[in-house]
N, C-alpha and C positions, 0 to 999 in steps of 0.2 A: 712294535718291532723297530729297531734302530735302522737307520740308513746304512746300507752295506759299505759305503765309502767311509762313514764315520766309524763303523765297527772295525774296518781294516786299519784305519789310523790308530785306533785304540790298541789293537793287537801289536802294531809296530812300536807304539810308545811304551807299552808294558814290557815287551821283550827287550827293547833298547835300554830302558831304565834299569831293569834287573841285571842285564849284562854289564852295564856301567858300574853298578854296585859291586858285582863280582870282581871286575878289574880293579876297582878302587880298593876293595878289601884285600885282594891279593898283593897289592903294592904297599898298603899302609899297615895292615894288621900283621904283627909278627906271629909266626907259628902256623900260618895257613899253608896247606899243601897247594902250591900254585898249579900243579898238574891237574888235580881234581877240580879246582876252580875253573881252569881253562876248559875242562871237559863240560862243565855246567854251561859255560858260554856257548860251546858248540851245540849242546842239547837245546839251548834256548833258540839258537838259529834254526835248528831243525824243526822245533815246535812252531816257530813263527811261520816258516815256509809251508809246513803241512796245514796249519790252520788257515792260512790265506788261500791255499789250493782248495780246501774243503768248503770255502764260502761260495763257490760257484755251483749252485744247484738250481734246478728248475722244477716247476710244478708240471707233472707229466699228463695232466688232463686238459681237455679243451672245453670251451663253453658248451659245445653241442652235446657233451657227455652228461649234462645236467638239465633239469627241467626248465630252469630259468637262469638268468644272469646273476641274480642275487645268491642263489645256491652255489653257483660257480665261485663267486667272489668270497663267499663265506668259507668254502672248502679251501680255496687258494690261500686265504689269510691264515687259516688254521694250520695248513701245511708249513707255510713259511715261519709262523710263530714257533711251531714245534721244532723245525729244523734249526733255527737260530738258537733256540733255547738249548737244544742238545749240543750244538757246537760250542756255545758259551760254557756250559757245564763241563764239557770235556776239556776245554782250554783252561778253565779255572782249576780243575782238578790237577792238571799237569803243572800249572804254575805253583800250586800248593806243594806238590811233591818236590819241585825244584827249589823252592824256598826252604823246605825242610832239609834238603841236602846241603844248601848253603849254610844254614844255621848249624848243622852238624859239623861243618868244617871249622867253625869258630873255636878258638881255645876257650877253656872254661873261664879264665879271667876276663876275656873280652865279653862273654855272655853276661857275666855279673855286671860289668860296667854298662852294658846296653840296657839291662833291666833297671839299674839305678837311674839312668838318664830318662827312661820312659816314665818311671814313677814320680819324678819330680814335678 
């Protein structure tokens, strides 16, 4: 399990980098709908805020609820592992959807040029 502080920084970096790409593409690539690209930036900000708020969860059991401390630690670790995994999967799925929307806004000529640059 990643440190919560590191995970929060990664969410901030990912959302910030994608938003910067959106702004850059809206300014540089001709033929992009700037309104739709701006909406993607807003959606990224909402996603970032929601993800950061969802990171604050706690294990609702106490050590006295278990036979021994080892069982408590094992259950607690499994809970946090599952919670962070679910959060990361949800975040990644949302990011994939946003990237797909970004790519759909690119003109066909720009998509072809991007594919050629990647294949070199």
